[in-house]
C-alpha positions in Angstrom: 1.5 14.9 20.3 -2.3 16.3 20.9 -3.0 13.0 22.4 -0.5 13.7 24.6 -1.6 16.5 25.8 -5.8 15.7 26.1 -4.2 12.6 27.7 -2.7 15.1 30.6 -5.1 17.2 30.8 -7.7 14.2 31.7 -4.9 13.0 34.1 -4.9 16.1 35.9 -8.7 16.8 36.5 -9.1 12.8 37.4 -6.3 13.6 39.9 -7.5 16.7 41.4 -11.5 15.3 41.6 -12.2 18.4 39.6 -13.6 18.2 36.0 -12.4 21.6 35.0 -9.0 21.6 36.3 -6.5 23.6 33.8 -3.1 23.6 34.2 -1.0 26.3 36.0 1.9 27.9 34.2 4.8 25.7 33.5 3.1 22.7 34.4 2.3 21.3 31.3 5.2 22.9 29.6 7.3 20.8 32.5 5.2 17.0 31.9 6.1 17.6 28.1 9.7 18.3 29.4 9.8 14.8 31.0 7.9 12.5 28.6 10.0 13.8 25.6 13.2 12.8 27.9 14.3 17.0 27.2 17.3 16.5 29.6 17.5 17.1 33.6 14.8 19.3 35.2 14.6 21.1 38.3 11.0 22.7 38.8 10.9 25.4 41.5 7.8 26.4 42.4 5.4 27.7 45.3 3.7 25.3 48.1 -0.2 23.9 46.4 1.4 25.1 42.6 1.0 20.8 41.7 4.3 19.8 41.5 3.0 16.3 42.3 0.7 16.7 39.6 4.1 17.1 37.3 5.9 13.6 38.4 2.9 11.6 38.2 1.4 12.5 35.0 4.8 12.1 33.2 5.4 8.6 35.0 1.4 7.5 33.6 2.3 9.1 30.2 5.8 7.0 30.2 3.6 3.7 31.6 1.5 4.1 29.1 3.9 3.8 26.4 5.4 1.1 27.6 8.3 2.7 29.4 10.2 1.4 32.9 8.2 2.6 36.0 9.7 5.9 38.1 11.5 6.3 41.1 11.3 9.2 43.7 13.0 9.8 46.5 11.5 11.9 49.2 12.0 12.6 53.0 9.5 12.0 55.4 6.6 9.1 55.7 3.9 11.7 56.2 4.6 12.6 52.9 5.1 9.5 51.4 1.9 8.2 52.7 0.2 11.4 50.7 1.9 10.8 47.4 0.9 7.6 47.2 -2.6 7.9 47.8 -2.4 10.9 45.3 -0.5 8.9 42.8 -3.3 6.4 43.3 -6.1 8.4 42.5 -4.7 8.9 38.7 -4.3 4.9 38.6 -0.7 4.1 39.0 0.4 1.5 41.0 2.2 3.3 43.9 4.1 1.4 46.7 6.4 3.0 49.3 9.3 1.7 51.2 9.7 3.2 54.6 10.7 2.5 58.1 6.6 1.9 58.9 6.3 -1.0 56.8 9.1 -3.6 56.9 6.8 -6.5 56.8 6.1 -5.4 53.4 9.9 -4.3 52.0 10.2 -7.4 50.6 7.5 -8.4 48.7 6.9 -4.4 47.0 10.9 -4.7 45.9 10.1 -8.1 44.2 6.9 -6.4 42.2 9.8 -3.4 41.1 11.8 -5.8 40.0 9.5 -7.9 38.1 8.2 -4.5 36.5 4.4 -4.4 38.5 4.4 -1.4 40.3 4.2 2.4 38.8 6.3 4.5 41.0 8.6 3.2 43.7 8.8 5.9 46.6 12.1 5.3 48.8 13.6 7.4 51.4 17.4 8.6 50.6 18.7 6.5 53.2 17.1 3.4 51.8 18.7 4.7 48.0 22.1 4.2 49.9 21.2 1.4 51.9 24.0 -0.9 50.0 21.7 -4.3 49.6 18.7 -2.1 48.5 21.5 -0.8 45.9 23.1 -4.4 44.8 19.5 -6.3 44.5 16.8 -3.9 43.7 18.3 -0.7 42.4 21.1 -2.7 40.0 19.2 -4.7 38.5 16.3 -2.3 37.8 18.8 0.6 36.7 18.8 0.7 33.1 14.8 0.0 32.9 14.2 2.8 35.3 12.4 5.5 33.2 12.5 8.5 35.5 14.1 9.7 38.5 12.5 11.9 40.9 14.2 13.9 43.8 11.4 16.0 45.4 11.9 18.0 48.7 15.6 18.8 46.5 16.5 21.3 48.7 17.3 18.9 51.3 20.6 17.7 48.6 22.1 21.3 49.6 24.1 22.0 52.8 23.3 25.5 51.8 19.4 24.8 52.5 17.5 25.0 55.3 16.6 21.8 56.1 20.0 20.1 54.5 19.9 15.8 54.9 23.0 14.1 55.0 21.8 11.4 53.3 20.4 13.2 50.3 24.2 14.1 49.3 24.1 10.2 48.4 21.9 11.1 45.1 25.0 12.6 43.9 26.9 9.1 43.7 23.7 7.4 42.5 22.9 9.9 39.8 27.1 9.8 39.0 26.2 5.9 38.0 22.7 6.1 36.5 22.4 6.1 32.2 23.4 9.3 30.8 20.2 8.8 29.2 17.8 8.6 32.2 15.0 11.5 32.8 15.4 13.3 36.0 13.2 15.9 37.5 13.9 17.4 41.3 11.0 19.7 42.6 11.3 22.1 45.9 9.2 24.9 47.0 12.4 26.8 49.0 15.3 27.0 46.7 17.0 30.4 46.4 19.6 31.3 43.9 22.4 30.1 46.5 20.4 26.3 46.7 19.6 26.3 42.9 23.1 27.1 42.1 24.2 24.2 44.5 21.7 21.4 42.8 23.1 22.7 39.2 26.5 21.0 40.2 25.0 18.2 42.2 22.5 17.2 39.7 24.0 18.7 36.2 25.2 19.0 33.8 22.9 20.7 31.4 20.0 21.6 34.4 16.9 23.2 32.8 15.1 25.3 35.5 11.4 26.0 36.2 11.0 28.8 38.8 7.9 30.0 39.1 6.1 32.9 41.5 6.6 31.9 45.1 3.9 34.3 46.8 0.8 33.1 48.2 -1.7 35.7 47.8 -4.5 33.6 49.9 -2.3 33.8 53.1 -2.5 36.6 55.7 0.5 36.8 58.4 0.5 37.8 61.8 3.4 37.6 64.4 2.9 38.3 68.0 5.4 38.6 70.2 4.8 36.8 73.7 7.7 35.9 75.4 6.1 33.4 78.6 4.6 30.0 77.2 2.3 30.5 79.8 1.2 34.1 77.9 0.9 31.5 74.7 -1.0 28.8 76.2 -3.6 31.1 77.2 -3.7 32.9 73.9 -4.2 29.4 71.7 -6.6 28.0 74.7 -8.6 31.0 73.6 -8.3 31.6 69.9 -8.7 28.0 69.0 -12.2 27.6 70.3 -13.1 30.6 67.5 -11.0 30.0 64.8 -12.8 28.4 61.5 -11.2 25.1 59.9 -8.7 22.9 61.2 -4.9 23.5 61.0 -1.1 22.8 62.5 0.6 24.1 65.5 4.5 23.9 65.2 6.8 23.6 67.6 10.1 23.8 67.9 10.6 20.2 70.0 8.7 17.3 70.8 8.8 18.2 74.1 6.9 20.9 73.8 4.6 19.2 71.0 3.5 16.9 73.8 3.0 19.3 76.4 1.1 21.8 74.4 -1.4 19.2 73.3 -2.1 17.7 76.7 -2.8 21.6 77.6 -4.9 22.0 74.8 -7.2 18.9 75.6 -7.5 20.2 79.3 -9.3 23.0 77.9 -11.4 20.8 75.8 -9.5 21.2 72.5 -9.4 18.2 70.3 -5.4 18.2 69.2 -3.3 15.4 69.2 0.3 16.0 69.3 2.6 14.4 66.2 6.6 13.7 65.8 9.0 11.9 64.9 8.5 9.9 68.1 4.8 9.4 67.8 5.4 5.9 65.9 2.8 3.5 64.4 0.3 6.0 65.5 1.2 8.8 62.9 -0.4 7.5 59.8 -3.5 7.7 61.8 -2.8 11.2 62.7 -2.2 12.2 59.6 -5.6 10.8 58.3 -7.8 12.4 61.0 -6.4 15.6 60.5 -7.5 15.0 56.6 -10.5 14.1 57.7 -11.2 16.9 60.0 -11.5 14.8 62.9 -8.9 16.9 65.0 -9.2 20.8 65.2 -5.0 21.0 64.8 -2.5 18.2 64.9 0.4 19.9 67.4 4.1 18.5 65.8 7.3 18.9 64.9 8.6 19.4 61.4 8.5 15.7 60.9 4.9 16.6 59.7 6.2 19.4 57.9 7.5 19.0 54.1 4.7 17.9 51.7 1.8 17.0 54.3 -1.1 17.5 51.4 -4.2 19.3 53.4 -5.5 21.6 50.8 -7.5 22.7 53.0 -5.9 23.9 55.9 -6.8 27.4 57.2 -4.4 27.9 60.0 -0.2 27.1 60.8 0.6 28.4 64.1 3.8 28.7 65.1 4.7 28.2 69.0 7.8 29.7 68.0 10.2 31.2 65.6 11.4 28.7 63.0 15.5 29.2 62.6 15.4 31.1 59.0 12.6 32.7 57.0 13.0 30.0 54.1 12.3 27.3 57.3 8.9 29.7 58.0 7.9 29.9 54.4 8.1 25.8 53.8 6.2 25.3 56.9 3.2 28.4 56.6 3.1 27.1 53.1 0.9 24.0 54.1 -2.1 26.6 54.9 -4.5 27.8 52.3 -3.6 25.8 49.1 -7.2 25.6 48.2 -8.6 28.5 50.2 -9.4 32.1 49.5 -8.5 33.1 52.4 -6.0 31.6 55.4 -3.6 32.3 58.3 -0.4 32.0 59.5 0.1 33.6 63.5 3.9 32.9 64.3 3.3 33.3 68.3 7.6 34.5 69.3 8.9 34.0 72.6 11.7 34.3 74.9 13.1 30.3 74.8 13.0 29.9 70.9 16.7 31.5 70.8 18.2 28.8 73.4 16.1 26.1 71.2 17.5 27.3 67.7 21.1 27.9 69.3 21.2 24.3 70.4 20.1 23.1 66.9 22.9 25.4 64.8 25.3 23.9 67.3 24.6 20.3 67.5 24.1 20.4 63.6 28.3 18.8 62.9 29.7 16.5 65.6 33.3 18.7 67.5 36.3 17.9 66.8 37.0 15.8 69.8 34.0 13.8 69.0 35.2 12.1 65.8 38.7 11.7 67.4 37.1 9.6 69.7 35.1 7.7 67.3 38.6 7.6 65.4 40.9 6.3 67.8 38.3 3.7 69.2 38.0 2.2 65.7 42.1 2.1 65.2 42.3 -0.1 67.9 39.4 -2.5 66.6 40.3 -4.2 63.4 37.2 -6.2 63.1 35.7 -2.9 63.5 32.8 -1.6 66.2 29.1 -1.8 66.2 27.3 1.6 67.2 26.3 -0.3 70.5 30.3 -1.5 71.0 30.9 2.2 70.1 28.4 3.9 72.7 30.1 1.6 75.5 33.9 2.8 75.1 32.7 6.9 74.7 31.0 9.4 76.9 28.6 10.3 73.5 25.1 9.5 73.3 23.3 7.8 71.1 21.9 10.6 68.9 25.1 12.5 68.5 27.5 9.4 67.7 24.5 8.7 65.3 25.1 11.9 63.6 28.5 11.4 63.5 29.0 8.1 62.0 26.5 9.2 59.2 28.2 12.5 58.3 31.9 10.3 58.1 30.5 7.6 56.2 29.1 9.9 53.8 31.7 12.0 52.9 33.8 11.1 50.0 36.0 9.7 50.2 35.0 8.8 53.6 36.7 7.7 56.4 34.5 5.2 57.6 32.4 2.8 56.2 29.9 -0.2 57.3 31.0 -3.6 56.9 27.9 -5.7 58.0 27.0 -4.2 61.3 30.1 -2.6 62.2 32.0 0.6 61.4 35.7 -0.2 59.8 38.2 2.6 59.0 39.2 3.0 55.6 42.5 4.6 54.3 41.0 7.8 53.5 41.2 10.8 56.1 38.7 13.2 56.9 39.7 16.1 55.1 40.4 19.9 56.4 37.2 20.6 53.8 35.0 18.9 56.0 35.9 21.6 59.1 35.6 24.4 56.5 32.3 23.3 55.4 30.8 23.1 59.2 32.4 26.6 60.1 30.4 27.9 57.1 26.9 26.6 57.1 27.2 27.4 61.1 27.8 30.3 60.4 25.4 31.2 57.5 22.6 29.2 60.0 23.6 32.2 62.6 23.0 34.7 59.9 19.5 33.1 59.0 18.3 32.9 62.5 19.2 36.5 62.9 17.4 37.8 59.9 14.5 35.6 61.2 14.1 37.7 63.8 14.8 40.8 62.3 11.1 39.2 60.1 8.9 39.1 64.0 10.5 42.3 64.9 9.1 43.8 61.9 5.9 42.2 62.0 5.0 42.1 65.6 
């Protein structure tokens, strides 16, 4: 036991790059809980606390004790790249499978099956992929020593950033060996989300919850209705604001326009969003290396992006909930004594956030149209074939199909490239949940606006 404690501390200092680093409260306890196989664990701790150290050190100790590899479910490519780098600094053989490294998928999957990888990172969508599940996960299920669910609030439809594919984890966990070690981590789980996670990840889920306060962060809210005012304010303030940071916008369009405006004023920034494509990794690295003053980004640069010395996070518009704001502003000041979170609230945020709320679920009409077309096609239809027949955008159609196929039991399933109806009927529970969550998010948006009113 003493050896494990000493080795864990040695790994912490190696990973942190600080010879005198010590564990935060509950970090060492969490590692010990996992390594000793005491059962499923949920860690709810503030951003910058070091949740990744818990699972990387535990993985390293398990591997040094001849246990099988770890599997880490992670939601964003930017986050996965940071995690792979952090794991490798600790001497772990780490690999990730995501949409930006498709040419490497077969090699990585083969290495994982051959036990040549210590920790494999996958998206929830990949975990639910039928081919991956059959050819990679199933052969290794009995050998995997630890399943890690990062940003676990994404599992809960009560959470601020619910990801439908995360719900697949409930089915995956149900089929895993009973003695499988499971660690779930998040910085943004309130009691409602924690209770939901207990029902999904349990039974017998142990919860370690810490103080979520960030004393190094100074928060300020400024109400500026027009975008022109905010453009001018940013162009002036970024020339005097010390350090480097992130400027969050609600839309891709605003990220691109604002970045272009700031560039025209000789401020070194770049736009970052889900549409940035192959340039994402280079932009993430540019901010890490302080080669840009800031990235102007959407939430694609949100969860888990790890630059401990970010000195500011500025919001061009108000997010849709206080919890989402906490998660995003928490990127700043992890390793600084002082950092700033500045919220610029504008008139268009109400319209944009309403759109996000209203488009979170398909309408009954959209679902009825999809079901009706599939009823007429015994061999099924691809997304493109459905688009040809329906007056629904690809984005809306993809989202509708995802939600229907992820229901349990699902009314539609994918067979090869096409979707087909099953014998199951979409339950009224789906629509009740949609109504409940829409109401919840409207209330959360209102609370965020109350915060803006109190702070500005």
